[in-house]
C-alpha positions in Angstrom: 0.2 0.1 0.1 1.5 3.5 -1.0 1.5 6.4 1.5 -0.7 8.7 0.6 0.8 12.3 0.6 -1.7 14.5 1.4 -3.1 12.2 4.3 0.7 12.2 5.0 1.6 15.9 5.1 -2.0 16.1 7.3 -0.4 14.0 9.9 3.1 15.8 9.6 1.0 19.1 10.7 -1.4 17.8 13.1 2.1 16.6 15.0 3.8 19.8 14.6 0.6 21.3 16.0 0.3 19.2 18.3 4.2 19.4 19.7 4.0 23.6 19.3 0.7 23.8 21.6 2.7 21.3 24.2 5.5 23.8 23.9 3.3 27.0 24.7 1.6 25.0 27.8 5.4 24.3 29.0 5.9 28.1 28.6 3.2 29.3 30.8 3.8 26.8 33.1 7.2 27.8 33.6 6.3 31.1 33.8 3.7 30.5 36.9 6.3 28.1 38.7 8.9 30.8 38.1 7.1 33.1 40.5 7.2 31.0 43.1 10.8 29.6 42.8 13.4 32.2 41.3 15.9 29.1 40.3 13.3 28.1 38.0 14.5 30.9 35.6 17.8 29.7 34.8 16.7 26.0 34.6 13.9 27.0 32.3 16.2 29.5 30.4 19.1 26.7 30.1 16.3 23.6 29.1 14.4 25.8 26.7 16.3 24.3 23.8 17.2 21.0 24.4 13.3 20.8 25.6 11.9 22.1 22.7 14.3 20.0 20.0 12.9 17.1 22.0 9.6 17.6 21.6 10.0 18.2 18.0 11.9 15.0 17.4 9.2 12.9 19.4 6.4 14.4 17.3 8.4 13.7 14.1 9.1 10.6 15.0 5.6 9.5 15.9 4.6 10.9 12.1 7.6 8.7 10.6 5.8 5.9 12.4 2.6 6.2 11.3 3.1 7.1 7.8 5.1 4.2 7.8 2.2 1.8 9.5 -0.1 2.9 6.6 2.9 2.8 4.3 5.6 0.4 1.9 8.6 -1.4 3.8 10.7 0.8 1.6 14.7 1.2 2.8 14.7 4.9 3.3 11.6 4.6 6.0 14.0 2.1 8.0 16.6 5.3 7.6 13.8 8.0 9.0 13.2 6.2 11.8 16.7 5.1 12.7 17.7 9.0 12.3 14.6 10.2 14.2 15.7 7.5 17.2 18.9 9.0 17.5 18.0 12.4 17.3 15.8 11.7 19.9 18.0 9.8 21.8 20.8 12.5 21.7 17.9 15.3 22.5 16.8 13.0 25.5 20.7 13.3 26.8 21.1 16.8 25.9 17.8 17.8 28.6 19.0 15.5 31.1 22.5 16.6 31.2 21.0 20.5 31.8 18.7 19.5 34.3 21.6 17.6 36.3 24.3 20.5 35.6 21.7 22.7 37.1 20.7 20.5 40.1 24.4 20.6 40.8 25.1 24.3 40.3 22.5 25.0 42.8 24.5 23.4 45.6 27.4 25.3 44.2 25.7 28.5 44.5 25.1 28.1 48.0 28.8 27.7 48.7 30.1 30.7 49.1 34.0 31.2 48.7 34.4 35.0 49.4 33.9 34.8 53.0 36.7 34.4 55.4 35.9 30.9 57.0 35.1 29.2 53.4 36.8 25.6 54.2 33.6 23.8 53.7 32.7 26.1 51.0 35.6 25.5 49.1 35.2 22.0 49.5 31.5 21.5 48.1 32.8 23.6 45.0 35.7 21.2 44.5 33.4 18.2 44.4 30.5 20.1 42.0 33.0 20.7 39.4 34.5 17.6 39.5 30.8 16.0 39.3 29.8 18.1 36.5 32.9 16.3 34.9 31.7 13.0 35.2 28.1 14.1 34.5 29.2 15.2 31.1 31.5 12.3 30.7 28.5 9.7 31.9 25.7 11.1 29.5 27.9 11.3 26.8 28.7 7.4 27.1 25.4 6.4 27.8 23.9 8.4 24.7 26.7 6.8 22.3 25.7 3.6 23.8 22.2 3.7 23.2 22.7 5.1 20.0 24.6 2.1 18.9 22.0 -0.6 20.3 19.4 0.9 18.3 21.0 -0.7 15.5 19.8 -4.0 14.7 23.4 -4.6 13.1 24.9 -3.8 16.5 22.7 -5.8 18.7 23.1 -9.1 16.4 26.9 -8.8 17.4 26.2 -8.3 20.6 26.6 -11.5 22.0 30.1 -12.1 20.4 31.5 -8.5 21.8 30.3 -9.5 25.4 31.9 -13.3 24.9 35.4 -11.5 24.5 34.7 -8.8 26.5 37.5 -10.0 29.3 39.9 -10.2 26.9 39.4 -6.7 25.4 38.9 -4.9 28.6 42.5 -6.5 29.8 44.2 -5.2 27.0 42.4 -1.9 27.4 43.4 -1.5 31.1 46.8 -2.1 29.8 46.6 0.6 27.7 44.9 2.9 29.7 46.7 2.5 32.7 47.9 6.1 33.3 44.9 8.0 31.8 42.9 5.5 34.2 44.8 6.2 37.3 44.0 9.5 37.1 40.8 9.3 36.6 40.4 7.6 39.8 42.8 10.0 41.1 41.0 13.1 40.4 37.8 11.3 41.8 39.9 10.4 44.9 41.0 13.8 45.5 37.6 15.4 45.3 36.2 13.3 47.8 38.9 13.0 50.2 39.1 16.4 51.2 43.2 16.0 50.8 43.1 19.3 47.9 40.2 22.0 47.3 39.5 24.9 45.2 41.8 27.4 46.2 43.6 25.4 49.1 47.7 26.9 49.7 49.9 24.1 48.8 53.5 24.2 48.3 54.2 21.6 45.7 57.8 20.9 43.6 59.4 23.4 46.6 56.9 26.1 44.9 54.2 28.1 46.7 51.0 28.5 45.3 47.2 28.2 44.7 45.1 25.8 43.3 43.5 26.9 40.8 41.9 24.0 39.4 41.0 20.2 39.8 39.6 18.2 36.7 39.6 14.0 36.3 43.2 13.6 34.6 45.5 16.8 35.9 45.8 19.8 38.9 46.1 23.5 38.1 48.4 25.0 40.2 48.6 28.9 40.4 52.1 29.8 41.4 53.2 33.0 43.3 54.5 34.6 40.7 50.8 34.3 38.3 52.8 31.2 37.0 50.9 28.2 36.2 52.1 24.5 37.5 50.1 21.7 35.8 50.4 18.2 38.0 48.5 15.1 36.9 46.1 14.2 39.7 48.2 10.8 40.5 50.9 13.5 41.9 48.3 14.7 44.8 47.7 11.2 45.9 51.6 9.5 45.6 54.2 12.2 46.5 54.1 14.0 49.9 52.7 17.9 49.7 52.5 20.5 52.1 48.8 21.9 52.1 48.5 25.3 54.6 44.8 25.6 54.6 44.0 21.3 55.4 41.7 22.6 58.4 41.8 25.9 58.9 43.1 29.1 56.7 44.4 30.7 59.7 48.6 30.4 59.8 51.2 31.9 61.7 54.5 33.3 60.7 57.9 34.3 61.8 60.1 37.5 60.9 63.7 36.9 62.3 66.6 39.6 62.2 70.0 39.5 62.7 71.0 42.1 64.8 74.1 43.4 66.8 74.4 42.2 70.6 73.9 45.5 72.2 70.4 45.5 70.8 67.6 46.5 73.3 65.2 43.4 72.9 63.3 44.4 75.6 62.5 48.3 74.2 62.0 46.0 71.1 59.2 44.4 72.8 57.5 47.3 74.2 57.6 48.6 70.3 56.5 45.6 69.0 52.5 46.6 69.6 52.4 49.6 68.3 53.7 47.7 64.8 51.0 45.2 65.3 48.3 48.2 65.9 49.8 50.0 62.5 49.1 46.7 60.3 45.7 47.0 60.6 43.4 44.2 58.9 46.6 42.4 58.1 46.6 41.0 61.8 44.1 39.1 62.7 45.1 39.8 67.1 45.9 36.2 68.0 49.8 36.1 68.4 52.4 38.7 68.4 55.4 37.3 70.3 58.8 38.7 70.4 61.7 36.4 70.9 65.9 35.9 70.5 66.1 32.3 69.2 70.1 32.2 69.0 72.9 34.4 69.6 75.9 33.1 67.6 78.5 33.9 65.1 78.3 37.4 66.0 74.9 38.0 65.7 71.6 37.9 68.0 68.9 36.4 66.2 65.5 38.0 67.0 61.9 36.4 65.8 58.5 37.5 65.6 55.7 35.4 65.4 52.5 37.1 64.3 49.3 35.1 62.9 46.8 36.0 59.7 44.0 35.0 58.4 45.7 33.1 55.2 48.6 32.7 53.8 48.8 36.0 51.3 47.6 38.2 54.4 50.4 36.5 56.3 53.0 37.5 53.7 51.9 40.5 53.5 52.0 41.1 57.4 55.3 39.8 57.7 56.8 42.3 55.2 55.2 44.7 57.3 56.4 44.0 60.4 60.2 43.4 59.2 59.8 47.1 57.7 58.6 48.4 60.7 61.1 46.9 62.7 63.9 47.6 60.4 63.1 51.2 60.5 62.5 51.6 64.4 66.2 50.1 64.9 67.3 52.7 62.3 65.6 55.5 64.1 65.4 54.3 68.1 68.0 51.8 68.4 70.7 52.1 65.9 73.4 50.5 68.4 71.1 47.2 67.5 72.0 47.6 64.0 74.4 44.5 62.8 78.2 45.1 62.5 80.6 43.0 61.4 84.0 43.5 63.6 87.7 43.5 62.9 90.2 43.0 65.3 94.1 43.8 64.2 96.7 43.3 65.8 100.4 44.9 65.2 103.7 43.0 66.6 
């Protein structure tokens, strides 16, 4: 029985009108939901295109299937059905991915990193960023698998493929051992809380911040704005320093080698004024002056100070060092370091 193209066009127009009606109805419902749930506006904006594509593809598939039942079994009808099924899978995977990423972004939006105590927020941010990458990769794999299984030829050879899956998996594991190790290491880093976004670390004798964590590598932004890219396995197999593992507050030291005639008592009395001039750089917890060594012609004076994070601590140490040098020059010049020579004449 041949297809009546007039009936086919009528059926196609009806399917298209039905799809447009559903899209309009969904748009109206979305507007009503946005008034009661503000984040819904962003969800509907992001999902608008994939949703419309999915609805149109479903309508197209229904039209093709209906026309095919009334028509003949020409090859191009089979091709149209397979193409429609492939488009349906792609559109559905696209929509599901957008919704999942939106739900993950909701959790990311609540994790504010612009506050002083942001350890928990940085942990959430790290885990969500890893989950986003896993979500995209997983949906791509699922969509490709569903597309391949929609072809009769692939389903036919499925049994033989499964029979040899053991050998293939061994070969693949050996070939991708390094890549898989980095992927699992990236997942481990995200959920073991070993490092987080914006953690202050020392790696390869370099000081910097964790800028990005992926499934295969970690980017460290060094103090001079260079980027060090390390494989994820580095942080699971190599010791490194994490200065903000539990909290961001740090204790630092300022050391000066001075003359034996330095008046440490007056210097200690001047320290509160130096710390007060630091303003918000000092967190008010510790400010202590000690003489830690006195050998080789010098007296070593150490000042311990604290700050809210590593960057602030560095600025505070520079400030304290500068102020103490100025105080010594103006109020205790005898304490400035000197090198003495003793010459004996026969």
